[in-house]
LOLO-474886 format. One line per 5 residues: number of its first residue (from 1); for each residue z, x, y of N, C-alpha, C. Coordinates in steps of 0.001 Angstrom, whole numbers. Each point is the difference from the previous one (the first is absolute). Layout:
N
NUM) Z X Y Z X Y Z X Y | ...
END
This chain:
140
1) 105021 111170 94056 679 -1128 -627 -1006 -819 -795 | 397 -450 -1134 -831 -815 -860 579 -1412 -33 | -714 -961 573 517 -1360 115 256 -638 -1362 | -899 187 -954 148 -644 -1301 1256 471 -722 | 353 1270 148 1174 532 -685 1283 -134 812
6) -112 -365 1264 1169 -104 858 240 -1420 496 | -525 -957 -724 210 -1404 325 32 -787 -1301 | 382 -1236 95 -12 -890 -1159 -842 -1213 368 | -1043 -250 -787 -931 -1088 273 209 -1089 -1052 | 278 -1211 457 294 -1095 -912 -728 -1262 443
11) -682 -661 -934 -539 -1338 300 1172 -963 -100 | 344 -627 1123 1166 -873 36 -360 -1485 -51 | -1285 -302 -46 -442 -1376 -248 -1464 38 -380 | -305 -600 -1129 -1379 -115 -465 -674 -1189 689 | -1251 -206 -301 -810 -1075 567 734 -1341 -67
16) -55 -733 1108 560 -1344 85 -1114 -960 395 | -161 -1054 -777 -1062 -976 241 190 -693 1353 | -1070 -602 489 22 -692 1276 1052 -1097 38 | 808 -3 1050 1045 -1004 209 506 158 1428 | 954 -856 371 604 112 1325 1459 444 -79
21) 525 217 -1197 1395 423 -146 161 1485 329 | 1207 371 392 297 1399 307 -30 831 -1282 | -334 1272 152 -33 943 -1125 966 1136 308 | 1008 160 -861 944 1108 132 -422 1123 -926 | 12 1229 519 -262 1146 -866 1244 267 -839
26) -144 834 -998 1169 487 -721 804 861 967 | 1263 107 -240 840 845 848 -242 1467 -302 | 257 835 987 -107 1448 -143 1393 574 226 | 470 809 -945 1303 652 116 -173 1261 842 | 611 22 1168 -183 1109 935 1011 1124 -190
31) 806 -75 -1025 947 1070 -275 -763 1303 -238 | 283 1012 804 -672 1283 -131 -1300 122 767 | -370 -1020 757 -1252 11 771 289 -316 1460 | -772 596 900 165 -286 1424 -856 -1171 463 | -1212 -143 -541 -889 -1035 495 -860 -610 -1078
36) -583 -1137 351 -935 -684 -890 -1101 -631 847 | -1220 206 -439 -1173 -595 637 -527 -1070 -938 | -39 -1246 479 -562 -1099 -773 -1443 -230 444 | -891 -171 -950 -1409 -296 257 -346 -1287 -731 | -639 -932 692 -371 -1276 -607 -1417 -367 389
41) -705 -600 -936 -1324 -548 267 58 -1502 -197 | -431 -717 1021 -4 -1457 -21 -1446 -456 -87 | -258 -943 -899 -1351 -521 -160 -360 -962 1120 | -1175 -550 -92 -455 -917 1041 367 -1428 -373 | 251 -881 960 56 314 1422 1331 664 333
46) -25 973 862 1197 772 325 615 -376 1340 | -491 -1043 621 480 -392 1325 1437 -509 -51 | 802 449 943 1366 -489 210 966 261 -1145 | -183 1080 -724 949 418 -1014 741 1224 532 | 1159 313 -581 762 1143 483 802 646 -1127
51) 433 1236 244 848 729 -933 1207 521 777 | 1206 -164 -583 1212 490 636 865 692 -1042 | 889 863 478 900 722 -899 1358 -691 -50 | 644 141 -1169 1338 -530 -200 827 1059 -728 | 1328 -75 148 869 931 -695 1219 -721 -542
56) 684 668 -949 1211 -555 -593 830 1155 -544 | 1289 -242 -174 889 1018 -548 5 3 -1516 | -477 -1079 -621 62 -119 -1448 -1372 -290 -600 | -205 482 -1215 -1233 -306 -708 -86 -1504 -231 | -1216 -515 -35 -197 -1443 -135 -333 -668 1316
61) 383 617 1102 -334 -467 1349 466 -1433 262 | 1142 -396 -563 474 -1377 175 465 -290 1421 | 367 1028 759 394 -200 1394 -904 810 926 | -1263 65 -336 -963 782 788 -48 -495 1440 | -50 963 913 -88 -321 1424 -1245 657 579
66) -674 -724 892 -1175 557 677 403 1194 850 | -905 967 112 210 1147 885 -681 -288 1328 | 760 68 1053 -455 -382 1335 -1255 764 423 | -988 -755 492 -1212 586 566 -1000 522 -1009 | 184 -303 -1296 -879 587 -1018 -1190 -866 -390
71) -186 -1133 605 -1106 -874 -380 -1337 528 519 | -971 132 -906 -1374 346 382 -895 -1151 -437 | -928 -395 873 -831 -1169 -247 -1408 383 -408 | -612 -872 -769 -1395 191 -376 -863 -995 773 | -1256 358 154 -993 -896 577 -1196 40 -931
76) -1030 -741 332 -1184 15 -860 -630 1384 -58 | 260 830 1007 -569 1352 19 951 1038 -598 | 1293 -345 -165 985 933 -547 591 -589 -1267 | -479 460 -1146 530 -519 -1255 836 1040 -736 | 82 1225 517 829 1039 -585 1141 295 959
81) 1227 -25 -518 1182 162 837 827 1184 -485 | 668 666 927 901 1108 -330 1293 -182 778 | 1096 325 -641 1311 -99 627 850 1160 -498 | 433 856 913 762 1201 -331 1454 -192 418 | 908 126 -951 1429 -140 272 655 1355 -259
86) 519 603 1048 620 1315 -100 1512 -133 156 | 717 525 -962 1459 -36 -45 564 -1410 165 | -308 -884 -944 593 -1341 67 1521 109 -104 | 691 -972 528 1466 38 21 629 -440 -1313 | -785 -681 -842 514 -437 -1292 -876 564 -1108
91) 509 -13 -1231 -628 725 -1108 -1301 -612 -513 | -128 -1313 13 -1164 -655 -597 -879 -619 1089 | -1296 219 -134 -967 -460 1001 -1169 -668 -717 | -559 -1016 622 -1223 -640 -495 -765 -546 1187 | -1208 -489 -261 -750 -714 1024 -262 -1421 -474
96) -200 -870 963 -359 -1386 -274 -1264 -312 778 | -970 -573 -679 -1230 -437 659 73 -1509 157 | -125 -442 1240 -11 -1419 322 -1450 -438 127 | -382 -1001 -783 -1382 -502 16 -5 -1401 613 | -692 -154 1129 -55 -1306 650 -1234 -789 -415
101) -970 686 -589 -1165 -662 -580 -107 481 -1438 | -726 -724 -831 -135 405 -1405 -725 1340 -69 | 748 1031 -349 -483 1365 41 446 734 -1259 | -833 900 -497 399 853 -1114 698 1242 544 | 861 592 -818 569 1313 279 -556 901 -1097
106) -794 982 405 -682 843 -986 965 945 -703 | 877 653 727 1032 879 -554 885 483 1129 | 1224 391 -362 908 640 943 479 1297 -654 | -93 1102 743 415 1318 -475 1122 524 876 | 904 778 -591 1060 683 738 -139 1496 -241
111) 10 776 1067 -42 1458 -99 1290 528 612 | 916 439 -857 1256 575 474 -218 1478 284 | 615 486 1084 -235 1376 411 1286 639 518 | -88 1323 169 1144 830 397 1161 -187 -954 | -310 183 -1272 1029 -114 -1025 874 1232 -45
116) 1241 -200 -378 940 1104 -110 154 445 -1448 | -883 -499 -887 87 316 -1420 -1055 996 -449 | -775 532 918 -1032 955 -387 -1277 -689 -426 | -860 755 -685 -1316 -507 -401 137 -1229 -892 | -924 -941 189 -12 -1255 -743 -1194 -68 -928
121) 95 -838 -992 -1147 -313 -831 -337 -1467 195 | -1277 -303 153 -446 -1372 206 -719 -553 -1229 | 143 650 -1120 -717 -398 -1215 364 -1426 -414 | 1252 -412 170 403 -1329 -443 -502 -1109 918 | -388 318 1219 -416 -1039 932 -1495 -14 269
126) -691 1078 -306 -1438 69 206 -691 226 -1334 | -1130 -647 -196 -732 188 -1253 -610 1384 -95 | -409 552 1117 -567 1342 23 341 634 1341 | 453 1229 -32 338 707 1228 -219 1487 -207 | -614 632 969 -226 1441 -34 278 570 1375
131) 326 1266 37 206 709 1248 -778 1306 -61 | -725 326 1085 -817 1220 40 272 736 1302 | 90 1314 -70 216 823 1179 -1239 869 220 | -607 -122 1141 -1198 771 385 -1059 21 -1104 | -450 -1160 -498 -1006 -6 -1060 -1355 502 507
136) -701 709 -874 -1342 483 329 -985 -1146 -101 | -1148 120 664 -1064 -990 -123 -629 97 -1379 | -478 -1108 -503 -627 -27 -1319 118 -1363 -616 | -242 -112 -1269 58 -1269 -704 1440 -493 -63 | 194 -1249 360 1341 -587 24 521 -251 -1404
END
């Protein structure tokens, strides 16, 4: 299996300057996908911040509801967070980062997997992407 060709990788939130307000990622349309892994990097100080998942039936997330038990917390030693949502009950999913101290959010990425649409292309979401199978040693 080739992860790059069998998943969809999307940056769902670019860098956010230091503040204490919550940061919502862009929504991810789960139609045709079984799961999504969200990855976030939080700048310093990272103490007492958290990331949780939300879902909604409609694009725009106007009635987004938290997903029970999905909150992961950061500490000064944990500034990178991951949250995997498998088979959400509603079509649109996002994450929200709650910042209790003035903290930057470096980026949030979504990796959708187990798609029912076959091989994917990530050219529109990544500036550069390559896939190699059993490469020989030598000059990169």
